[in-house]
Each structure stands twice: as C-alpha cells, then as structure tokens.
C-alpha positions in Angstrom: 2.6 13.7 21.6 1.6 10.1 22.6 0.1 11.2 26.0 -3.3 11.2 24.2 -2.7 7.7 23.0 -1.9 6.5 26.4 -4.9 8.1 28.1 -7.2 6.7 25.4 -5.9 3.1 26.1 -5.9 3.4 29.6 -9.6 4.6 29.8 -10.6 1.9 27.4 -8.9 -0.8 29.4 -10.5 0.5 32.7 -13.9 0.3 31.0 -13.6 -3.4 30.1 -10.8 -5.0 32.2 -7.4 -4.4 33.9 -4.6 -5.4 31.8 -2.2 -7.8 33.4 1.4 -8.5 32.4 2.7 -12.1 32.8 6.2 -12.8 33.7 8.9 -14.0 31.1 10.3 -17.3 31.8 13.8 -16.1 32.1 14.6 -13.3 34.4 17.7 -12.1 32.6 17.8 -8.3 31.9 19.2 -9.0 28.4 17.3 -8.3 25.2 17.8 -8.6 21.5 17.5 -5.4 19.3 17.8 -4.7 15.5 17.9 -8.3 14.4 18.2 -8.6 10.6 19.7 -10.4 7.7 22.7 -8.9 5.8 25.2 -9.4 3.3 28.3 -9.2 5.5 29.5 -8.0 9.0 32.9 -6.4 10.0 35.4 -7.3 12.5 33.0 -6.0 15.4 30.0 -7.8 14.1 28.4 -4.6 12.8 26.2 -5.4 9.8 26.3 -4.1 6.3 23.0 -3.4 4.5 19.9 -5.3 5.4 18.5 -7.8 3.0 15.2 -9.9 2.7 16.3 -12.6 0.4 19.2 -14.5 -1.0 19.8 -16.5 -4.2 19.8 -20.2 -3.8 23.6 -20.1 -4.7 24.5 -17.5 -2.1 28.0 -18.4 -0.7 27.2 -17.2 2.9 24.2 -15.9 4.7 24.5 -13.6 7.6 22.2 -12.6 10.7 23.2 -9.8 13.0 21.6 -8.3 16.0 22.4 -6.2 19.2 22.5 -7.7 22.7 21.4 -5.2 25.3 21.7 -5.1 29.0 23.3 -8.5 29.3 24.6 -9.8 32.5 28.2 -11.5 32.2 28.2 -14.7 30.1 24.6 -14.5 28.8 23.9 -17.4 26.5 22.3 -16.6 23.2 21.0 -19.4 21.2 20.6 -18.8 17.4 18.4 -21.3 15.4 18.3 -21.2 11.5 15.1 -22.8 10.0 13.8 -23.8 6.5 10.3 -22.9 7.3 8.9 -24.3 4.0 10.5 -27.6 4.7 9.9 -27.5 8.4 13.6 -28.3 9.1 16.2 -26.9 11.6 19.2 -26.4 9.4 21.7 -24.8 11.9 22.0 -23.8 15.7 24.6 -22.2 17.6 25.1 -20.9 21.2 27.1 -17.7 21.7 28.4 -16.3 25.0 28.1 -12.5 25.7 31.3 -12.5 27.7 31.6 -9.5 29.9 30.3 -6.9 27.6 26.7 -6.0 28.3 25.8 -4.2 24.9 27.5 -5.5 21.7 26.8 -6.8 18.2 26.3 -10.6 17.8 26.0 -12.4 14.5 25.8 -15.8 13.0 26.5 -17.0 9.5 25.4 -20.0 7.4 27.7 -21.4 4.6 25.8 -23.8 2.5 27.7 -26.8 1.1 25.1 -26.9 -1.7 22.4 -24.9 -3.3 19.8 -23.8 -0.8 16.1 -24.9 -1.6 14.0 -22.1 -2.6 11.2 -20.9 0.0 10.8 -19.2 3.4 13.4 -19.3 6.2 13.8 -17.7 9.5 16.5 -17.1 12.2 15.4 -17.1 15.9 17.4 -15.7 18.9 16.8 -17.1 22.3 18.4 -15.6 25.6 19.5 -18.1 28.3 16.6 -20.7 28.8 13.7 -18.8 27.3 11.4 -21.1 25.2 9.8 -18.1 23.2 12.2 -16.3 20.7 13.4 -12.8 21.7 13.7 -12.0 18.0 12.7 -13.5 14.7 14.1 -12.6 11.3 12.2 -13.9 8.3 13.7 -14.2 4.7 13.4 -16.1 1.5 15.7 -17.8 -0.9 14.9 -17.4 -4.6 16.0 -19.1 -7.7 19.7 -18.0 -8.8 18.5 -17.3 -12.4 15.4 -15.4 -11.5 17.0 -12.0 -12.0 16.7 -9.2 -14.6 19.4 -6.5 -14.6 18.4 -2.9 -16.2 20.4 0.0 -17.4 20.6 1.8 -14.0 21.8 -1.3 -12.1 18.5 -2.1 -10.3 16.9 -5.4 -11.0 13.9 -7.6 -9.7 14.0 -11.1 -8.3 11.2 -13.6 -7.5 8.4 -11.9 -9.3 5.1 -13.6 -8.9 1.6 -13.1 -8.2 0.3 -13.5 -4.5 -3.2 -13.3 -2.8 -2.0 -10.7 -0.3 1.1 -8.8 1.3 2.0 -8.3 4.9 3.1 -5.1 6.6 6.5 -5.2 5.2 5.3 -5.9 1.6 6.3 -9.5 1.8 4.1 -11.9 -0.2 1.8 -14.3 1.8 2.0 -17.0 -0.9 2.8 -17.5 -4.6 -0.3 -18.3 -6.8 -0.9 -18.6 -10.6 -4.7 -18.4 -10.7 -6.6 -15.4 -9.2 -10.4 -14.9 -8.6 -12.6 -12.6 -10.7 -13.2 -10.1 -7.8 -11.2 -8.4 -5.1 -7.6 -7.1 -5.5 -4.8 -8.6 -7.5 -1.2 -8.3 -6.1 2.1 -8.9 -8.0 5.3 -9.1 -5.7 9.2 -8.8 -6.4 12.3 -8.3 -4.6 14.1 -5.0 -5.7 17.8 -5.2 -5.7 20.6 -2.5 -6.2 18.3 0.4 -6.2 19.5 3.7 -7.4 18.7 7.3 -6.0 16.5 7.8 -9.0 15.0 4.3 -9.7 11.2 4.3 -10.5 9.3 1.1 -11.0 6.4 1.3 -13.6 3.5 -1.3 -13.7 1.3 -2.0 -16.7 -1.7 -4.3 -16.1 -3.3 -6.0 -19.4 -6.6 -7.7 -19.7 -7.5 -10.7 -21.7 -7.5 -8.9 -25.0 -4.0 -7.5 -24.2 -5.5 -4.0 -23.6 -4.1 -1.8 -20.8 -6.5 -1.5 -17.9 -4.0 0.3 -15.5 -0.6 1.7 -15.3 1.1 3.7 -12.4 4.6 4.4 -10.9 6.2 3.2 -7.6 8.9 5.3 -6.1 10.9 3.1 -3.6 12.8 6.3 -2.4 16.1 4.6 -2.7 15.2 1.6 -0.5 17.1 -1.4 -1.8 16.8 -5.3 -1.0 13.3 -4.9 -0.2 10.0 -6.4 -1.2 7.9 -4.2 -3.5 4.5 -5.0 -5.0 1.8 -3.6 -7.3 -2.0 -4.1 -7.1 -5.0 -4.0 -9.1 -8.3 -3.5 -7.6 -11.3 -5.2 -9.6 -14.2 -2.7 -9.8 -16.8 -5.4 -10.8 -16.4 -8.9 -12.0 -13.3 -9.6 -14.3 -13.8 -11.8 -17.2 -12.2 -15.1 -17.0 -9.0 -15.7 -19.1 -5.3 -15.0 -19.1 -3.9 -11.7 -18.0 -0.7 -10.1 -17.9 1.3 -7.5 -15.7 4.6 -6.0 -17.0 7.2 -4.2 -14.7 9.6 -1.9 -15.8 12.7 -0.8 -13.5 14.3 2.5 -14.4 14.5 3.8 -17.8 14.0 0.9 -20.0 12.0 0.0 -23.1 11.6 -3.8 -22.5 10.0 -5.0 -19.2 12.1 -5.9 -16.4 9.8 -8.8 -15.3 6.7 -10.1 -16.8 3.9 -12.3 -15.2 1.2 -14.1 -16.9 -1.7 -15.4 -14.8 -5.1 -16.9 -15.1 -8.4 -15.5 -13.7 -11.1 -18.0 -13.0 -14.5 -17.7 -11.4 -13.9 -21.3 -9.8 -11.2 -19.5 -7.3 -12.9 -18.2 -4.3 -11.7 -14.7 -3.2 -10.9 -15.1 0.5 -9.1 -11.5 0.6 -10.2 -8.8 3.0 -11.5 -6.8 0.2 -14.0 -9.5 -0.6 -15.4 -9.8 2.8 -18.5 -8.3 4.3 -17.7 -5.1 5.9 -19.5 -2.4 8.0 -18.9 1.3 7.9 -18.3 3.1 11.2 -18.5 6.8 11.5 -17.7 8.9 14.5 -18.7 12.5 14.5 -16.8 13.3 17.8 -13.5 12.0 16.3 -14.4 13.1 12.9 -13.6 10.0 11.0 -15.0 6.9 9.4 -13.4 3.4 8.4 -14.7 0.1 7.3 -14.2 -3.1 9.3 -15.1 -6.7 9.0 -18.9 -7.3 9.9 -17.9 -10.4 11.9 -15.5 -8.3 14.1 -16.7 -6.7 17.6 -16.9 -3.0 17.6 -16.4 -1.0 20.9 -16.8 2.8 20.3 -15.5 5.5 22.8 -16.7 8.9 21.4 -15.8 10.7 24.6 -12.2 9.7 23.9 -12.4 10.2 20.0 -11.7 6.7 19.4 -12.9 3.2 18.9 -11.6 -0.4 18.6 -12.5 -3.6 16.7 -11.3 -7.1 17.1 -12.1 -10.7 15.9 -13.7 -12.4 18.9 -12.1 -15.8 18.2 -8.6 -14.1 18.6 -9.3 -12.3 21.8 -7.1 -12.9 24.9 -8.7 -12.7 28.4 -7.4 -9.9 30.3 -5.3 -8.8 27.3 -7.8 -6.4 25.5 -5.2 -4.4 23.6 -3.7 -7.6 21.8 -5.3 -8.7 18.5 -7.2 -5.6 18.3 -7.1 -2.5 16.0 -7.6 0.9 17.5 -8.7 4.1 15.6 -8.6 7.5 17.2 -8.2 11.2 16.8 -5.6 13.5 18.4 -6.8 16.9 18.0 -4.6 20.2 18.3 -1.2 18.6 18.6 -0.1 18.1 14.9 0.6 21.7 14.3 4.1 22.5 12.8 4.5 18.9 11.7 4.9 17.3 8.3 4.0 13.8 7.7 7.6 12.7 7.8 8.4 14.7 11.0 5.4 13.5 12.6 6.3 9.9 11.9 9.9 10.4 13.3 8.6 12.0 16.5 6.0 8.9 16.8 8.8 6.6 16.5 11.1 8.4 18.9 8.6 8.4 21.7 7.6 4.8 20.8 11.5 3.9 21.5 11.5 6.0 24.5 8.6 3.8 25.9 11.2 0.9 26.4 9.2 -1.9 25.2 10.5 -5.3 26.3 12.6 -6.8 23.3 11.7 -3.7 21.1 13.1 -4.2 17.6 12.3 -1.7 14.6 10.8 -3.4 11.4 10.0 -0.7 8.9 8.7 2.7 8.1 7.1 4.3 5.1 5.2 7.3 3.7 2.5 6.5 1.1 -0.2 8.3 -0.8 -3.6 6.7 -0.3 -6.7 8.2 -1.7 -4.9 11.5 -2.1 -3.7 11.7 1.5 -0.3 10.9 2.9 -0.3 8.1 5.3 2.7 7.3 7.4 3.3 3.8 8.7 5.6 2.2 11.3 6.0 -1.4 12.6 7.9 -2.9 15.3 8.1 -6.3 17.2 8.2 -6.5 21.0 7.3 -8.7 23.9 5.0 -8.7 26.9 5.6 -11.5 29.2 5.2 -14.7 27.1 3.6 -12.9 24.1 5.7 -12.1 21.1 3.8 -9.2 19.5 3.9 -7.1 16.3 2.5 -3.3 16.2 1.8 -1.4 13.1 0.9 2.2 13.4 -0.7 4.3 10.6 -0.6 8.1 11.0 -2.7 10.5 9.1 -2.1 14.3 9.6 -4.7 16.9 8.7 -3.6 20.3 9.7 -3.3 20.6 13.5 -5.0 17.2 13.9 -3.9 13.7 13.1 -5.4 10.4 13.3 -3.9 7.0 14.3 -4.8 3.5 13.4 -2.8 1.0 15.3 -2.8 -2.8 15.4 -1.1 -5.0 17.9 -1.1 -8.9 17.3 0.7 -12.0 18.4 3.0 -13.7 16.2 0.6 -16.4 15.4 -2.2 -14.2 14.6 -0.5 -11.4 12.6 -0.8 -13.1 9.1 -4.4 -13.5 9.7 -5.5 -10.1 11.1 -3.1 -7.8 9.3 -4.7 -7.9 5.8 -8.0 -6.8 7.4 -6.3 -4.0 9.2 -4.7 -2.9 5.9 -8.1 -2.6 4.3 -9.2 -0.6 7.4 -6.5 1.9 6.7 -7.2 2.0 3.0 -10.8 2.8 3.8 -10.2 5.4 6.4 -11.8 9.0 5.8 -11.5 12.2 7.6 -15.1 13.6 8.0 
C-alpha cells in the first residue's frame, strides 16, 4: 500500500536533492520503544494504563519503556525535568544486563506537592547527547476535578490558543481574540464505555451559539478539547463554555473567558492562506501564503514548507506532503486502512520508532484517520503525523515530519491544512 508513498517521496527527492542520513553519535544497536507515563508497573516492569497527567499530590509517578536490541550492559540514563521551572528533578542510570529486549522503568516519589505545569522524561542510551525518547506530561491541581455519575471526570479545564497532535494544549489563557478559533482543553479521566462529552458555548448575552457532542470512544487519561470557530468578528465581552460528561444535569466543568480586540490572533486560522488545487490528484487544500509550494502533478502530489525551517539536504523534514493514491483503497474501511498504514510504517523499522497516538474523526462530513509517531534519523529527533482520507477505491494522504524543536510551530498550520482539504 505504501509503495506509492515511497515512490512519490523518492521522485521528489531526486528532483530537488539527494537525501543524506547522518550518523548517530552512539553506534549502539539499542533503541527505546513505547515510552509512556503510567500509573504503575508490575514485577517485570510492564506498565499499567498510560496517562498524560498527574495531580500535584500524586504519591508516585512512573515512566515505562522497552529497550530493544541492547548489547550486554547497555547504559540507559533517564532524566526527569520540570519544564515550566527549567529544573532537572531526578536522574538515574539503568544497566540492561544481559537481556537485549525488556521493559525498563523509573519512578518518582515526591516528598512534597509537585508544582503545577509541564514536565518531561527523557531516555538516553549510552553516551548519546540527543534523547532516544521523550515523554511529556503535566501536573494539575489536586482539587481541579469534577466527578460525575458514570465515574468519568475532567481535570485541568482551561482555554488555550491551540492544541497539538495529541490534543495537548499549547498554553493556558483567559483572554481570547475576536477572530479565529477558540479552544477549551481538559484531561478526561476514568472514561466509561458509553461516556459522551457535551459542549455548550454561550455569548455575552448568555445565548447558546454552538453545542455538540464528543465521543472519546472509551479513551481514558487523555486530553480532550472543544473548539468554536468564529465566522466573522465576535463582540468583546465575557463568554462561557460548559462541558457535560456523561448523563448529568449540571456542567462537569465551566470556563468563563474574556474576548478582546486588543488580543492579536496569531493562530493559523487567522493567517493569510493560499488555495492550491490539483486536477491530476483530484484534491485541494489551503496552506500559509508565506510557505513554499512544490507541485508534482505527474506523481499526484505536492509539498509545502516554511522556508525558514528548511534543512539542507533533508527536504522531507519540516515539510508537509499531500498526495493521492489511486485504486488501492478498495475493500478498506477507514479503520482498517489506518491499521494497515500503521502496520506498514512499523515494518519500515524507523530508528527509535515510538507510537504516539491514532484516531478517526469526522471533518466536514468525511472520516479522517490520523496517526502520529516519533523516530530518529541520525542526530534528528523527529515527529511524523499522517492523515488519511478514504474515498472509494482511492485514498489521500497528508503527512508532516518535523524536528522536535519545530513541531509546535509547524503542526498548527498542518492541522489547518487537513481541515481545509477537499476531494475535487
């Protein structure tokens, strides 16, 4: 299935430059896979369920991963960092012993309440200076929790200017601009099989301006978000969003926020965009006007990228590709297509591959499958996000690969590209 993707990338690369692959600082064959935060580990180090946040009064925090292809006595350094405070809080070194493939883990037992904010755990193999895996999580206030009748509840509900590929908020704000898209973010806990989240947005006159449901499909300990796109210019004043979890009559979380024309909207939705249409591929999408476009109609594809983030001889990094694959989608559903895509990606054996997330959402009446993972190429720590849209026997792919430091800057624009995608 991904042969067409490989051919497209190869032809494009030969048109512009030959890709080069650098050498990692360490020559060890060892790699880290499936690094996560979790609530516990068993006697073999196998993790319990994955989590993305802890309360400030958490007794123990765990991180778990798999070490693969490790030579005897490989050293793995695990570093815990309070990102908001720019502070290293713990560091340990593990020895793999004589087992090449095994679970490894580290735990943190706070002696006092943890400060709220962003945290990360990084894994380093031997003397490598770039992390082989990075796991991000947040710490929220212990009392910021609302329990509802079906057992599910929300934590850390707040407004944010945008969300990343995993639905994680990029910041916490209380005043929003009069144009663009507004986002409200929460952490969903203890999800039940039939848990549904209901959002209601109110204007300055307490009038309902939008309402909709979100089905987390049983996912728990994950970020969820609601959004409201401004059609024109919103009046200044105080607005409100209510969130209901499960079958309740009172909101599970409520957020008041101010809207002001003095706030400049820097979200992708407010940026100048250009519409690109390709007859051969049968699709169109919008991309930032300031980005560079390269079109390859003979290969049913195109790519776009911000010139200031380009890397010499690495044309597929910090670049978004859009292309059509004709005639090979027959017999698939969106879910089975997504799984086949993931299976083939895993089989490609990317260096230090680590699965991040997958989902199927409805956008503009069409199902869109998404899949994200991290990996490395030489000294580059990379993130890739794929979006797949099935249309009968054809399907369309939008894919973004960025370096770790460019991800938060480029991904929101890629998200808007996906939202604007249309089959002609």
